[in-house]
DRENLUMVO-810144 format. One line per 4 residues: their letters; for each residue x, y, z of N, C-alpha, C. Coordinates in steps of 0.2 Angstrom, whole numbers. Atoms other than C-alpha are relative to their C-alpha. Layout:
A) X,Y,Z,X,Y,Z,X,Y,Z; ...
This chain:
MAKE) -4,1,7,434,349,677,2,7,-2; -2,-7,2,445,363,671,-1,1,-7; 1,-2,7,442,372,655,5,5,-2; -5,-5,2,455,382,645,-3,6,-2
IRVP) 2,-6,2,453,400,642,5,2,-5; -5,-1,5,461,404,625,-1,7,-4; 1,-6,5,464,419,613,-5,-2,-6; 5,2,5,449,419,601,3,3,-7
TLGE) -2,-3,7,451,423,582,-1,7,0; 0,-7,-1,456,441,581,-2,4,-6; 2,-3,6,451,445,563,5,0,-5; -5,1,6,459,446,546,6,4,1
SVTE) -7,-3,0,478,450,546,2,1,7; -2,-1,-6,478,451,565,2,-6,4; -3,7,-2,489,438,573,1,1,8; -2,-1,-7,492,445,591,-4,6,3
ATIG) 3,-5,-4,485,455,605,3,1,6; -3,-1,-6,490,463,621,-6,-1,6; 5,0,-6,481,459,638,-1,7,3; 1,-7,-2,473,475,642,-2,0,8
QWFK) 2,0,-7,464,471,659,-4,-7,1; 4,5,-3,458,456,669,-6,3,4; 5,-3,-4,441,460,676,-2,-5,6; 1,5,-5,441,444,687,7,-2,3
KQGE) -6,2,-3,454,438,700,-1,-7,1; 0,7,-2,459,421,704,-4,-2,6; 5,2,-6,446,412,715,-6,3,0; 6,-3,0,432,423,710,-5,-4,-5
AVSD) 5,3,3,416,415,704,-2,4,-7; 3,-3,6,410,418,686,-5,-3,-3; 5,3,3,395,415,676,1,-1,-7; -1,2,7,394,407,659,-1,7,-5
GETL) 1,-6,4,397,421,646,2,7,3; -2,-6,-3,403,434,658,7,2,-2; -6,-3,3,417,445,652,6,-1,6; -6,1,-5,434,439,660,6,5,-1
LELE) -6,-4,1,447,450,652,-1,4,-7; 0,-4,6,450,463,638,6,-1,-4; -6,0,4,462,461,623,0,6,-4; -1,-6,4,469,476,614,4,-3,-6
TDKV) -4,1,7,474,473,595,1,7,-3; -2,-6,3,481,486,584,-6,3,-4; 6,-3,3,463,489,577,-6,1,5; 6,0,-4,450,485,590,1,-3,7
TLEV) 0,3,-6,447,480,608,-5,-5,1; 5,6,0,439,463,611,0,-2,7; 2,3,-7,431,455,627,0,-7,-1; 0,7,0,434,437,631,-5,-2,5
PAPA) 5,2,-5,419,429,639,2,-7,3; -2,6,-3,420,414,651,-4,-6,-4; 3,6,4,417,397,642,-5,-4,4; 5,3,-4,407,391,656,-1,3,7
AGTL) 0,-3,-7,401,395,674,5,-4,4; -4,3,-5,413,391,688,4,5,4; -4,-5,-4,428,399,697,7,1,-4; -6,-1,3,443,407,689,6,-3,3
GEII) -6,3,-3,458,397,692,7,4,-2; -6,-4,1,476,401,687,0,5,-6; -1,-5,6,479,417,676,7,-1,-2; -7,2,3,493,412,664,3,7,-3
AKEG) -2,-6,4,494,428,653,-2,6,4; 1,-6,-5,496,444,664,-1,6,-5; 1,-7,3,491,462,660,6,2,-3; -6,-2,3,503,469,647,3,-5,-4
DTVE) -3,5,4,508,452,640,-3,0,-8; 2,1,7,507,450,621,-1,-7,-2; 2,7,2,498,434,615,-2,-1,-7; 2,1,7,495,426,599,-7,-4,0
VNAL) 6,3,1,479,418,592,0,-7,3; 0,6,-3,474,403,602,5,-2,6; -5,1,-6,487,406,616,-4,-1,6; 3,1,-6,482,400,633,0,6,5
LGML) 0,-6,-4,476,414,644,-1,-2,8; 2,2,-7,470,405,660,-4,-6,0; 4,6,-1,460,391,667,-6,1,4; 7,-1,-4,442,390,673,-2,-7,3
EEGS) 2,6,-4,437,377,686,-8,0,0; 7,0,1,419,372,681,-4,-2,7; 4,2,-6,405,371,695,1,5,5; 1,-5,-5,400,382,709,5,-1,6
GAGA) -5,2,-5,412,373,721,7,0,-1; -7,0,2,427,374,711,5,5,3; -4,-5,-3,442,382,719,5,2,-4; -5,-3,4,456,393,713,6,-5,0
AASD) -6,4,0,472,384,707,5,3,4; -5,-3,-4,482,397,716,-2,6,3; 2,-6,-2,480,412,726,3,6,-4; -2,-6,4,482,430,719,7,2,2
SGGK) -7,-2,-2,498,433,729,4,-6,1; -4,6,-1,505,415,728,7,0,-3; -7,1,3,522,409,723,0,1,-7; -1,-1,8,530,411,706,-3,-6,-4
KEEA) 3,6,4,520,401,693,4,-1,-6; -3,2,6,526,392,678,-1,6,-5; 1,-5,5,530,404,664,-5,0,-5; 5,0,5,516,409,652,3,-1,-6
PAKK) -2,1,7,517,403,634,0,7,-4; 1,-6,3,513,421,630,7,4,0; -7,-3,1,528,432,624,-1,7,3; 1,-7,-3,531,449,633,1,5,-6
EPEP) 0,-5,5,528,464,622,7,4,1; -6,-4,-1,545,472,618,-1,7,-1; 1,-7,1,549,490,617,-1,1,-8; 1,-1,7,543,498,601,6,2,-4
APSG) -6,-1,4,556,498,587,0,7,-3; -1,-6,2,563,514,580,-5,2,-6; 4,-1,6,552,512,564,-7,0,1; 7,0,-2,536,511,574,-3,-7,-1
SDVD) 3,6,1,534,493,571,-2,-3,7; 2,2,-6,525,483,585,5,-6,2; -5,5,-1,540,470,585,7,3,0; -7,-3,0,558,474,590,4,-4,-5
TAGM) -4,3,6,571,471,576,4,-6,2; -4,6,-2,581,459,586,-4,-7,0; 4,6,0,567,447,590,-3,-2,-7; 2,1,7,561,449,572,5,-4,-4
DAAR) -6,4,4,578,444,565,1,-7,2; 0,7,-3,578,429,576,-5,-4,-3; 6,4,2,561,423,571,-1,0,-8; 1,-1,8,562,428,552,1,-7,-3
GDMP) -2,6,3,570,412,548,-4,-6,1; 4,5,-2,557,401,556,-6,-1,-5; 6,0,4,543,405,544,2,4,-7; -1,-4,7,544,409,525,-5,5,-1
PAPS) 5,-5,1,534,424,519,-6,-4,-3; 6,3,2,516,420,516,0,1,-8; 0,0,8,512,416,497,-1,7,-3; 2,-6,3,503,432,494,6,6,1
AAKM) -6,-5,-1,518,442,502,6,-2,-4; -6,2,5,531,432,492,-1,2,-7; 2,-2,7,522,436,476,1,7,-1; 0,-7,0,521,454,480,8,2,0
MAEK) -8,-2,0,540,455,485,3,-2,-6; -3,2,7,545,446,469,-2,6,-5; 2,-5,5,535,459,459,3,6,1; -2,-7,-2,541,474,468,8,0,1
GVSA) -7,0,-1,559,468,470,2,2,7; -2,-1,-7,559,468,489,2,-6,3; -2,6,-3,569,456,499,-3,0,7; 3,2,-7,564,448,516,3,5,5
EQVS) -3,-4,-5,577,459,525,-3,7,0; 3,-7,0,568,475,520,-7,0,3; 7,0,-3,551,469,528,0,-2,7; 1,2,-7,546,468,546,-6,-5,0
GSGK) 5,5,0,536,452,548,-4,1,6; 4,-1,-5,521,454,559,-4,-7,2; 4,6,-1,514,436,557,3,-4,6; -3,5,-5,517,421,568,7,-2,-1
RGQV) -7,2,0,535,418,572,4,5,-5; -4,-5,4,540,434,562,-2,-1,-8; 2,1,7,531,428,546,-2,6,-4; 2,-6,3,530,442,533,-7,-1,-4
LKGD) 7,0,3,512,445,527,0,5,-5; 0,-4,6,506,454,512,-1,8,3; 1,-6,-3,501,469,523,7,3,2; -7,-2,-1,519,470,529,4,3,-6
VIEA) -3,-3,6,525,472,512,-2,6,-3; 3,-6,2,513,485,508,2,6,4; -2,-5,-4,518,495,523,8,2,-1; -7,-1,1,537,493,519,0,4,-7
LASG) -1,-4,6,534,499,501,-3,7,1; 2,-7,-2,524,514,508,5,4,3; -5,-4,-4,538,519,520,7,0,-4; -6,0,3,551,517,507,5,-6,0
APSS) -4,7,0,557,499,511,7,1,2; -7,-1,-2,573,503,521,4,-7,0; -4,7,1,587,490,519,0,-4,7; 1,4,-7,585,485,538,-3,5,5
PAET) 3,-4,-6,574,492,552,5,2,5; -5,-1,-5,589,491,563,5,6,-2; -5,-5,3,599,504,552,-3,7,2; 3,-7,-3,587,518,559,1,0,7
PKAA) -2,0,-7,595,523,575,-6,3,4; 5,-3,-5,583,527,590,3,6,3; -3,-6,-2,585,545,594,0,0,8; -1,0,-7,592,547,612,-4,5,3
RPES) 4,-5,-4,581,555,624,4,3,5; -4,-3,-5,590,568,635,-3,-2,7; 2,2,-7,590,563,653,-3,6,3; 4,-5,-3,577,573,663,4,3,6
PSAD) -3,-3,-6,584,585,677,-3,-4,6; 2,4,-6,584,576,694,-7,3,3; 6,-3,-3,571,589,700,-7,-2,-4; 6,1,4,559,584,686,-1,-8,-1
ADRE) 1,7,1,562,565,685,-5,-3,4; 4,3,-5,552,560,700,-8,2,-2; 7,-2,1,537,570,693,-2,-2,-7; 2,3,7,537,561,676,-3,-7,1
ERVR) 4,6,0,526,546,672,1,-3,-7; -1,4,6,531,533,659,-5,-5,-1; 5,4,1,517,524,651,0,-3,-7; -1,3,7,518,511,637,-6,1,-4
MTKL) 5,-1,4,508,515,622,-4,-6,-2; 4,6,2,493,504,618,2,-2,-7; -1,2,7,493,494,602,-4,4,-4; 3,-4,4,480,505,596,4,7,-2
RQTI) -4,-6,1,490,521,599,6,-1,-4; -6,1,5,506,513,591,-2,-1,-7; 2,0,7,496,509,576,-2,7,-3; 1,-6,2,489,526,575,6,4,-2
ARRL) -6,-4,1,506,534,576,3,-3,-6; -3,3,6,513,522,563,-3,2,-7; 4,-1,7,499,524,550,0,7,-2; 0,-7,1,499,543,552,7,2,-3
KDAQ) -7,-2,3,518,544,549,1,-3,-7; -1,3,6,517,532,535,-4,4,-6; 4,-4,5,503,542,526,4,6,-2; -4,-5,2,514,557,527,6,-1,-4
NSAA) -6,2,3,529,548,521,-1,-2,-8; 1,3,7,521,539,506,-4,4,-5; 4,-4,5,508,551,499,2,7,-1; -1,-7,1,510,568,491,-6,4,2
MLTT) 6,-3,-3,498,576,503,0,7,-1; 1,-7,1,491,593,500,-7,1,2; 6,-2,-3,477,602,508,-3,6,-4; 4,-6,3,464,614,500,-6,2,5
YNEV) 5,-2,-5,452,625,510,-5,4,-3; 6,-4,2,435,633,508,-4,2,6; 5,-1,-5,421,639,519,-7,0,-2; 7,1,2,403,636,520,-4,3,5
DMTA) 5,-3,-4,388,646,526,-5,-5,2; 4,5,-2,379,635,537,-7,2,2; 7,-2,-2,363,645,538,-6,-4,-2; 6,4,3,352,634,527,0,-7,4
VMEM) 0,6,-4,357,618,536,-3,1,7; 2,-1,-7,355,625,553,-8,2,0; 7,-1,0,338,632,548,-5,-6,-1; 4,6,1,332,616,541,0,-5,6
RKKY) 0,5,-6,338,606,556,-4,3,6; 4,-3,-5,330,618,568,-8,-1,-1; 7,1,2,313,617,558,-2,-7,1; 2,7,0,313,598,557,2,-5,5
KDLF) -3,5,-4,323,591,571,-5,-4,5; 5,3,-5,308,587,583,-3,-5,-4; 4,4,4,298,579,569,5,-6,-3; -5,5,3,314,570,562,1,-6,6
EKKH) -2,5,-6,318,562,580,-6,-4,1; 6,4,-1,300,557,582,-1,-5,-5; 1,5,5,299,548,566,5,-5,0; -6,5,1,316,540,565,3,-2,6
GVKL) -3,3,-6,321,538,583,7,2,1; -7,-2,-1,337,547,581,1,8,-1; -1,-8,1,343,566,582,3,1,-7; -3,-3,6,346,576,567,6,4,1
GFMG) -6,-3,-1,364,581,567,3,3,-6; -3,-3,6,376,589,555,3,-6,-5; -4,5,4,385,573,550,-4,-3,-6; 4,3,5,370,566,540,1,5,-7
FFTK) -1,-5,5,371,582,529,7,-1,-3; -7,0,3,390,581,527,1,-6,-4; -1,6,3,390,563,523,-3,-1,-7; 4,0,7,377,565,509,3,5,-5
AVTH) -3,-5,5,386,580,502,6,-3,-2; -6,3,2,402,570,502,-1,-5,-6; 2,6,4,394,555,493,-2,3,-7; 2,-3,6,387,567,480,6,2,-4
ALQE) -6,-2,3,404,575,477,4,-5,-3; -4,6,2,413,558,476,-2,-3,-7; 3,2,6,401,553,462,2,4,-6; -2,-4,5,406,568,452,8,0,-1
VPAV) -8,-1,0,425,568,456,2,-7,3; -2,7,-3,429,549,457,7,-1,2; -7,1,-2,448,551,459,1,1,7; -1,-1,-8,445,557,477,-2,-6,3
NAEI) 3,6,-3,436,540,480,5,-6,-2; -5,5,3,451,530,472,6,-1,5; -6,1,-4,467,523,479,5,-3,-5; -5,2,4,484,519,472,2,-7,2
DGTD) -3,6,-2,490,501,471,6,-1,-5; -6,1,4,508,500,464,-1,6,-6; 1,-5,6,506,508,446,-7,0,-2; 7,0,2,487,505,446,-4,5,4
VIYK) 5,-4,-4,473,516,451,-6,-4,1; 6,4,-1,458,507,459,-6,5,1; 6,-4,-1,442,517,457,-6,-4,3; 6,3,-3,428,513,469,-6,2,-2
HFCH) 6,-2,2,411,513,463,-5,-1,5; 5,0,-6,403,514,480,4,5,5; -2,-4,-5,405,525,495,0,-2,7; -1,2,-7,411,518,511,3,6,4
IGVA) -3,-7,-3,413,534,522,2,-2,7; -2,0,-6,424,533,537,-1,6,4; 2,-6,-4,419,544,552,4,-1,6; -5,0,-6,433,548,564,-4,1,7
VGTD) 3,0,-7,428,545,582,5,0,5; -5,-1,-5,438,551,597,-2,-4,6; 2,4,-6,438,538,612,6,1,5; -5,0,-5,448,537,628,6,-4,-1
KGLV) -6,4,2,460,525,620,3,2,-7; -3,-3,6,463,535,604,-5,1,-5; 5,-1,6,455,539,587,-1,-6,-4; 2,5,4,446,526,578,-5,2,-6
VPVV) 4,-3,6,437,527,561,-4,-6,-2; 5,4,3,422,516,559,-3,2,-6; 2,-2,7,414,515,542,-7,-1,-1; 7,0,2,397,519,536,0,-3,-7
RDAD) 0,4,7,395,506,521,-5,2,-4; 5,-2,5,386,511,505,-4,6,2; 4,-7,-2,382,529,512,-3,3,-6; 3,-3,6,378,534,494,-7,-2,-1
QMSI) 7,3,1,363,523,495,-5,1,6; 4,-2,-6,357,529,512,-4,6,-1; 3,-6,-1,345,542,516,3,4,6; -3,-4,-6,350,556,529,-1,-4,6
AEVE) 2,3,-6,340,547,542,4,-7,1; -4,6,-1,349,530,539,7,1,1; -7,-2,-1,366,539,539,0,1,8; 0,-3,-7,362,547,556,-1,-6,5
KEIG) 1,6,-4,356,530,563,7,-4,0; -6,4,1,372,521,557,6,3,4; -5,-4,-4,383,535,564,-1,-1,7; 1,1,-7,375,534,580,2,-7,3
RLGK) -2,7,-3,377,515,582,7,-1,0; -7,1,0,395,516,577,4,4,5; -3,-4,-5,399,530,588,-1,-3,7; 2,3,-6,391,522,603,5,-7,1
AARD) -4,6,0,400,505,599,8,2,1; -7,-2,0,417,515,597,1,2,8; -1,-3,-7,415,524,614,0,-6,5; 1,6,-5,410,507,623,5,-5,-2
GKLG) -5,5,1,424,498,615,-3,-7,-3; 4,6,3,412,486,605,1,0,-7; 0,1,8,417,489,587,3,-6,-2; -3,6,3,420,474,577,5,1,-6
MADM) -5,-1,5,433,471,564,-4,2,-7; 4,-2,6,419,473,550,-1,7,0; 2,-7,-1,415,490,557,6,5,-2; -6,-4,0,433,496,554,3,0,-7
QGGT) -3,1,7,437,490,536,-4,2,-6; 2,-1,7,435,495,518,-2,7,-1; 1,-7,1,433,514,520,3,3,-7; -3,-3,6,435,524,504,1,7,0
FTIS) -1,-8,-1,435,542,511,-2,1,7; 1,-1,-7,435,549,528,-2,7,2; 3,-7,-2,426,564,537,3,0,8; -2,-2,-7,434,571,553,-2,6,2
NGGV) 3,-6,-3,425,583,564,3,3,6; -3,-3,-5,437,593,574,-4,6,3; 4,-5,-3,424,606,577,-3,-1,6; 3,1,-6,416,597,591,5,1,6
YGSL) -5,-1,-5,432,600,601,2,8,0; -1,-7,0,432,619,596,5,2,-5; -5,-2,5,445,618,581,-3,4,-5; 2,-5,5,443,633,570,3,-2,-7
MSSP) -3,1,7,455,627,556,6,-6,2; -5,5,-1,466,611,554,1,-3,-7; -1,3,6,474,601,540,0,-8,2; 0,7,-2,469,582,542,5,-4,-4
ILNA) -5,5,3,481,568,538,-4,-6,-3; 4,5,4,475,555,525,0,-7,4; 1,7,-3,469,538,531,2,-5,-5; -2,5,5,479,527,520,-3,-6,0
PQSG) -3,-2,7,477,520,507,-5,5,-3; 5,-5,3,462,533,504,4,6,-2; -3,-6,4,466,548,493,-3,6,3; 3,-6,-2,455,560,502,-3,0,7
ILGM) 3,-1,-7,449,566,520,-2,7,0; 3,-6,-1,437,580,524,0,2,7; 0,-3,-7,440,591,540,-5,5,1; 5,-5,-2,425,599,547,3,4,6
HKIQ) -2,-4,-6,427,613,560,-5,4,3; 5,-3,-4,419,624,572,-4,5,-4; 4,-5,3,404,635,567,0,6,4; -1,-7,-4,407,653,571,-3,5,-4
ERPM) 3,-5,3,398,668,567,5,5,-2; -5,-5,2,408,680,556,-4,5,-5; 3,-5,4,404,696,546,1,-2,-7; -1,2,7,401,692,527,-3,5,-4
AIGG) 2,-5,5,399,703,512,-5,-4,-5; 5,4,4,383,697,504,-5,5,-4; 5,-5,3,374,707,490,2,7,2; -2,-7,-2,384,723,495,-1,2,7
QVVI) 1,-1,-7,379,721,513,4,-4,4; -4,4,-5,389,716,528,-5,-3,5; 5,4,-4,379,702,537,4,-5,4; -3,5,-4,383,690,551,-3,-7,-2
RPMM) 3,7,2,382,672,546,4,-5,4; -4,6,-3,387,655,554,4,-3,-5; -4,3,6,402,650,544,5,-6,3; -5,6,-2,413,634,545,5,0,-6
YLAL) -6,2,5,430,631,537,0,-7,-1; -1,7,2,432,615,527,7,-1,-2; -6,2,3,448,607,523,0,-7,-3; 0,7,4,451,593,510,8,-1,0
SYDH) -7,3,1,468,584,512,-1,-5,-5; 1,4,6,471,574,496,7,-3,-2; -7,3,3,485,563,488,1,3,-7; -1,-4,6,491,574,474,3,-5,-6
RIVD) -2,4,5,498,559,465,-5,-3,-4; 6,2,4,481,554,460,-6,5,-1; 5,-5,0,470,569,463,3,7,-2; -3,-6,2,474,585,453,-3,6,4
GKEA) 3,-6,-4,471,602,461,-7,2,-3; 6,-2,3,457,606,449,-6,-5,3; 5,4,-3,448,590,455,-1,1,7; 1,-1,-7,451,593,473,-4,7,2
VTFL) 4,-6,-1,444,611,472,-7,-1,-2; 7,2,2,429,605,462,-3,-4,5; 3,4,-5,426,592,475,-3,4,6; 2,-4,-5,426,604,489,-5,5,-1
VRVK) 6,-5,2,415,617,480,-6,-4,0; 7,4,0,402,603,477,-2,-1,7; 2,1,-6,402,599,495,-3,7,3; 2,-7,-2,400,618,499,-7,2,-3
ESLE) 6,-2,4,386,620,486,-6,-4,3; 5,5,-2,376,605,493,-2,2,7; 2,-2,-7,377,612,511,-3,6,0; 3,-6,0,372,629,507,-7,0,-4
DPER) 7,1,3,357,623,497,-2,-8,1; 1,7,-2,353,607,506,-6,-4,-3; 5,3,3,337,604,496,3,-4,-6; -3,4,6,349,597,482,2,-7,3
LVLD) -1,6,-3,353,583,494,-6,-4,0; 6,3,0,335,579,496,-2,-2,-7; 2,1,7,332,580,477,5,-4,-4; -5,3,3,348,571,473,2,4,-6
L) -2,-4,6,354,585,462,8,2,1
């Protein structure tokens, strides 16, 4: 008996995915629950397990194809003796119901404008999107629909407003790439951007276009934190089963500062400001597929040990491609640690719609004037990028100074001062 292999539910507001890789070939035996293929969405990578034990039959959706929720991916012949529907190198098969992913549009959208215009008439905007469009005075032609058959979703309207809602995506001409010299052309490699990389590119550019982004800098003497870490790291790991790093200290220092300067923990929604009375801290993690930002929820209510455990769990899940949708949503502030790669100074870009992001950097010994004496201290530059539309300069500087004070006197974090 043949079983269908279909695209599972991908999560809130995610309607399509790209086939990243098939781990099994036609005719190969599979066990119940064994991973068959990998799906890439614009947020996470998902594995699709076998619905039963048997033999992989026809593969309908190929690597690189774009598929919608519940689309047919392939067939599974149940039972150990089941044969493949066709050989891997067989003749041409019936066209898959999955659509081929088009070239990225000039605006950075995942759907090309021609296909979008053709599909837009099939589906009216979602009710929440229609309501927002009416409130903001935005027409359907100004929004790129990412839903099924080009349906405009609320998130599409928000993105269009953030980027200035151009009259039509097609009006933005694609910059012509100059042809490479013949001597270089054969040494170039063209690789399609993954869904995740396209989303990273679009969101970063949208953040620059929509926010009044400004960065303020300071530096912190890491002596006290390093000495405390050196003194207690073995005891800490023995008791809590996790290493004592710097992220626990920084996360707690940030949550203390956010409680004092709530504007940095807020976001703009139209003409309203939404203040968050909780601290969900996003921690930027670099993976081989791009930067992801899993979220430590309610970090302000956690101890340093609890923060370290959660960051360790999220970091491992990110590197293994196991992050779930719930791990990625709801962040109110982000911390990015470029220091692990050797960065001495940088200006991080906001993770919209958040209003603040803290950049950590390399710890480097430098001569410092302290009490009339020149001494060598382990120093780190800190950078706070913030949305000047909602955060005043005084608030931004105060926030960064509070983070600095907490790190230079870490007993304040333990005593909640």
